[in-house]
NUROLO-154986 format. One record per residue (C-alpha): residue in three letters; x, z, y. Coordinates in steps of 0.1 Angstrom, whole numbers, padded with zeros to 4 digits, always signed. Last residue first. Example, Ala and Ser with C-alpha at 12.3 -4.5 7.8 and 13.67 -1.06 7.14 Angstrom:
! NUROLO-154986
ser+0137+0071-0011 ala+0123+0078-0045 
This chain:
! NUROLO-154986
ser+0645+1341+1045 thr+0665+1316+1025 val+0636+1294+1010 asp+0616+1291+1044 ala+0646+1289+1069 thr+0662+1262+1048 ala+0629+1241+1048 ala+0626+1244+1083 ile+0663+1231+1090 phe+0656+1202+1063 lys+0622+1192+1080 asp+0639+1192+1114 ile+0665+1169+1099 asn+0641+1145+1085 gly+0633+1117+1114 leu+0664+1122+1133 thr+0685+1116+1101 leu+0702+1135+1075 gly+0712+1117+1044 ala+0746+1114+1063 val+0752+1150+1059 asn+0757+1149+1023 ile+0750+1182+1011 arg+0769+1206+0987 gly+0749+1236+0979 ser+0769+1240+0947 gly+0739+1228+0929 ala+0740+1195+0945 phe+0715+1181+0967 tyr+0679+1171+0968 ile+0651+1182+0992 gly+0616+1175+0978 his+0601+1206+0997 lys+0589+1230+0974 glu+0607+1218+0939 arg+0639+1206+0955 met+0645+1232+0982 ala+0634+1260+0957 gln+0658+1249+0931 val+0684+1250+0957 gln+0671+1284+0968 glu+0676+1299+0931 pro+0712+1287+0927 thr+0718+1304+0958 phe+0726+1284+0991 pro+0757+1286+1008 ile+0757+1252+1026 ile+0786+1232+1015 ser+0794+1202+1038 phe+0800+1165+1032 leu+0802+1133+1047 gly+0831+1136+1071 asn+0843+1166+1092 gln+0836+1203+1097 gly+0832+1219+1131 gly+0796+1214+1134 val+0788+1227+1100 pro+0802+1261+1109 thr+0769+1267+1130 leu+0745+1266+1102 asp+0744+1304+1093 val+0721+1309+1063 gly+0697+1338+1059 gly+0668+1323+1079 val+0684+1297+1100 met+0714+1312+1121 gly+0725+1284+1145 ala+0703+1254+1148 ala+0729+1242+1172 ala+0754+1236+1143 leu+0727+1214+1124 lys+0723+1194+1156 ala+0758+1190+1160 arg+0764+1180+1126 val+0741+1153+1128 gln+0756+1140+1160 arg+0790+1141+1144 met+0776+1118+1115 arg+0761+1094+1138 glu+0794+1093+1157 arg+0815+1085+1126 met+0791+1057+1114 thr+0793+1040+1147 asp+0830+1044+1151 leu+0834+1027+1119 glu+0814+0998+1128 asp+0835+0994+1159 leu+0865+0996+1137 trp+0852+0968+1114 ser+0841+0944+1144 lys+0876+0952+1160 thr+0892+0940+1125 leu+0869+0910+1125 ala+0878+0898+1159 glu+0915+0904+1151 asp+0916+0886+1118 glu+0942+0894+1093 leu+0927+0928+1089 ile+0895+0914+1079 leu+0907+0890+1056 arg+0929+0916+1037 val+0895+0939+1036 ala+0877+0908+1018 ala+0906+0903+0996 ala+0904+0938+0984 gly+0867+0936+0977 his+0870+0904+0957 asp+0902+0912+0937 pro+0893+0934+0907 pro+0924+0953+0894 gln+0946+0941+0868 ser+0955+0955+0835 trp+0929+0983+0838 asn+0945+1008+0819 ala+0977+0998+0800 arg+0985+0974+0830 ala+0981+1003+0855 leu+1007+1023+0835 ala+1031+0998+0834 tyr+1027+0989+0871 ala+1032+1025+0881 asn+1061+1029+0860 ser+1075+1000+0877 ile+1068+1015+0910 pro+1085+1046+0902 val+1117+1030+0892 gly+1118+1004+0920 leu+1116+1026+0947 gln+1150+1042+0945 ser+1169+1019+0968 ala+1145+1026+0994 glu+1157+1061+0993 ala+1136+1096+0989 ala+1106+1074+0975 met+1073+1069+0988 ile+1047+1056+0964 tyr+1014+1040+0977 leu+0985+1036+0955 ala+0954+1016+0969 gly+0920+1014+0967 val+0888+0987+0963 arg+0862+0997+0940 asp+0834+0968+0946 arg+0805+0993+0942 tyr+0814+1014+0970 leu+0828+0988+0995 gly+0814+1006+1026 phe+0846+0996+1046 asn+0855+1033+1055 lys+0839+1048+1021 asp+0852+1022+0994 cys+0885+1017+1010 ser+0901+1045+0990 tyr+0936+1057+0992 ala+0959+1078+0969 ile+0995+1085+0984 leu+1023+1097+0962 ala+1053+1117+0977 glu+1090+1119+0979 pro+1116+1130+1002 val+1095+1156+1023 ser+1089+1163+1060 val+1082+1127+1074 leu+1055+1122+1046 val+1039+1158+1052 arg+1032+1148+1090 arg+1018+1115+1081 met+0994+1132+1056 gly+0981+1156+1082 tyr+0978+1133+1108 ala+0960+1106+1092 asp+0925+1116+1103 glu+0936+1117+1139 glu+0948+1080+1136 met+0916+1066+1121 gly+0893+1087+1139 gln+0878+1123+1139 gly+0863+1125+1106 leu+0850+1092+1091 gly+0879+1072+1100 gln+0900+1080+1067 tyr+0877+1089+1040 ala+0897+1088+1007 leu+0930+1100+1018 asp+0943+1118+0987 leu+0979+1130+0992 val+0999+1140+0961 pro+1030+1162+0973 leu+1058+1167+0950 ile+1075+1201+0956 lys+1112+1209+0957 lys+1108+1237+0981 gly+1113+1241+1020 ala+1098+1206+1027 leu+1065+1219+1014 leu+1067+1251+1036 gly+1073+1227+1065 ala+1047+1203+1059 ile+1022+1230+1052 glu+1033+1246+1087 asp+1026+1215+1106 trp+0993+1206+1086 his+0980+1241+1095 ala+0989+1233+1132 asn+0969+1200+1129 thr+0942+1218+1118 tyr+0934+1220+1078 asp+0899+1203+1071 ile+0865+1219+1059 gly+0839+1191+1050 thr+0833+1215+1019 pro+0831+1188+0991 asn+0851+1168+0997 his+0875+1176+1025 cys+0872+1150+1054 cys+0908+1147+1059 ser+0942+1148+1037 gln+0929+1161+1006 leu+0958+1178+0988 leu+0972+1178+0954 phe+1002+1198+0951 ala+1032+1190+0926 asp+1055+1213+0907 gly+1091+1203+0901 glu+1105+1236+0920 asp+1079+1264+0912 ala+1050+1275+0932 glu+1044+1308+0942 ala+1055+1303+0975 ile+1034+1273+0979 ala+1002+1291+0966 ala+1008+1319+0991 arg+1010+1299+1021 ile+0981+1277+1005 ala+0958+1308+1005 glu+0968+1321+1038 ile+0958+1290+1055 asp+0923+1293+1042 ala+0904+1264+1060 thr+0875+1276+1080 gly+0838+1280+1069 glu+0835+1318+1076 pro+0837+1325+1037 thr+0872+1311+1037 ala+0881+1276+1022 his+0906+1259+1002 asn+0912+1291+0976 phe+0939+1284+0954 thr+0941+1265+0918 lys+0967+1259+0891 leu+0959+1230+0868 glu+0984+1222+0839 leu+0986+1185+0834 gly+0974+1173+0799 leu+0962+1137+0814 asp+0926+1144+0806 ala+0929+1180+0822 cys+0944+1167+0852 ile+0919+1138+0856 gln+0887+1162+0851 ala+0902+1186+0878 his+0904+1158+0904 asn+0870+1143+0891 pro+0852+1174+0904 trp+0859+1171+0941 ser+0874+1202+0954 pro+0862+1239+0955 thr+0892+1248+0954 gly+0926+1242+0965 met+0950+1224+0941 trp+0982+1227+0924 ile+0996+1208+0896 arg+1018+1218+0868 lys+1040+1201+0840 val+1056+1173+0861 lys+1074+1154+0836 ala+1078+1121+0857 lys+1051+1107+0834 his+1026+1132+0844 val+1034+1125+0880 val+1028+1088+0873 ala+0995+1096+0854 leu+0986+1116+0886 ala+0990+1087+0908 leu+0973+1062+0883 arg+0941+1085+0881 leu+0943+1090+0921 ser+0945+1052+0927 gly+0915+1045+0901 thr+0894+1070+0916 gly+0901+1058+0950 gly+0887+1023+0940 pro+0902+0999+0912 thr+0939+0999+0925 gln+0961+0976+0947 met+0998+0983+0947 gly+1021+1001+0972 glu+1057+1004+0985 ile+1072+1034+1005 arg+1110+1039+1014 gly+1115+1008+1034 gly+1123+1028+1067 leu+1092+1048+1066 ser+1074+1016+1055 pro+1047+1022+1085 asp+1073+1020+1108 asp+1057+1022+1144 lys+1022+1013+1134 gly+1013+1041+1117 phe+1011+1053+1079 val+0975+1042+1068 tyr+0965+1020+1095 pro+0999+1001+1095 met+0996+0999+1057 leu+0965+0985+1053 lys+0980+0947+1058 glu+1006+0954+1032 val+0981+0964+1003 phe+0958+0937+1012 gly+0984+0910+1013 met+0996+0925+0977 asp+0966+0916+0961 gly+0967+0932+0928 glu+1001+0950+0916 pro+0988+0945+0880 gly+0990+0908+0882 leu+0973+0880+0906 tyr+0955+0865+0878 ala+0935+0832+0886 lys+0902+0832+0905 thr+0912+0800+0923 glu+0907+0783+0958 gln+0892+0808+0977 ser+0884+0793+1012 glu+0845+0791+1012 val+0836+0820+0992 leu+0865+0843+1011 asn+0850+0833+1044 lys+0816+0842+1034 glu+0831+0876+1022 ala+0851+0881+1053 ala+0818+0876+1074 lys+0798+0899+1053 ile+0826+0924+1054 ser+0827+0926+1090 ala+0788+0930+1092 phe+0793+0960+1070 val+0769+0961+1039 pro+0743+0984+1046 thr+0735+1020+1029 asp+0701+1026+1045 gly+0684+1058+1055 gln+0672+1046+1088 gly+0698+1065+1110 thr+0724+1048+1086 lys+0734+1063+1054 tyr+0772+1067+1040 val+0774+1074+1003 gly+0781+1105+0986 val+0748+1107+0966 gly+0732+1142+0971 leu+0714+1146+1001 asp+0682+1126+0993 ile+0653+1135+1013 lys+0616+1135+1000 asp+0590+1125+1028 ala+0571+1101+1003 arg+0566+1126+0976 pro+0566+1109+0942 asp+0596+1125+0930 ala+0611+1105+0899 asn+0637+1089+0919 his+0649+1123+0935 leu+0653+1136+0894 lys+0670+1106+0885 ile+0695+1109+0914 leu+0701+1147+0904 ala+0708+1136+0868 leu+0736+1113+0882 leu+0749+1142+0904 ala+0751+1165+0875 asp+0769+1140+0851 ala+0755+1145+0817 pro+0773+1169+0793 gln+0794+1153+0766 arg+0782+1151+0732 gln+0810+1159+0705 leu+0830+1134+0689 asn+0840+1137+0651 thr+0809+1117+0642 leu+0826+1088+0656 met+0847+1088+0625 
């Protein structure tokens, strides 16, 4: 029976990692893997996480099952940071559960959407490849619209047209901040308009918040999501702690569901529990428990937020230096300065991407997506010079 299967193509990013690792050049640069790196090129464990893990090892008394909802203390302590401190439950209309990372949260959100008999989901492109893969695996029809203009700004005209064309009962998948792969976010004014347009039709928003705190700040990065939530009756929010707590391999995420009325929450949540039970049964506890301990302790919370500030400021400095280079060869790096988060797409041709690898030992995705955190004071000048070389 297994002979009926067809070989699947290798993951392009994993192949890129192998190419970089096999390159013997000492000055090679990895701009492919989507993890934060320090100015020394490391991806460290947060000091706040280290302290919380030490506490957890010393205080945890059991490894017994928690249930498909996971660590509800983690889920609830996170809510003021996600939804705001005034009323993070939006009048009791929001409930959540723990998931295995942001991918698990998105998979579960879209599975709930599918079970709710949504047939069609809209998404701006380019987008994170797994978005489309999950939709295809679930049998959701995917409709796309342009996310970005050639000038490196968000294409508000495209989403206006998409919402106008969408039917009642469709869903919209929107990245809330630090757009992957472009780094191009909607402005607050754009979000105000988008929220109003969504409110005018019976459309279900699915909001992907995977990088909160890595763009402009914890509050600033949540603006668009919160603006949508106060405008629509129902929504799903997929959240990841993998990036803003540095817990990549521990897979820490949450799914939040907002219902039109608090009394209606039980039905979608029960479906989410059932779907989770059939998929992973129960999420891994360690990383979420560490986050909970941080958020329960004022000093650890401050330490975490300080670390996040340092990460964000370093990436802003890298972006500023790239933008200051302006026109480099045939590529304008100026727009990178106004973008957010880990990623930006530089308009390299496939031949130029290959030349960056072969001539200069600089590795990034074939789309031109770079991880700006892979650039440091020690290698950014090399990247700029190499860009000039291959695009001139």
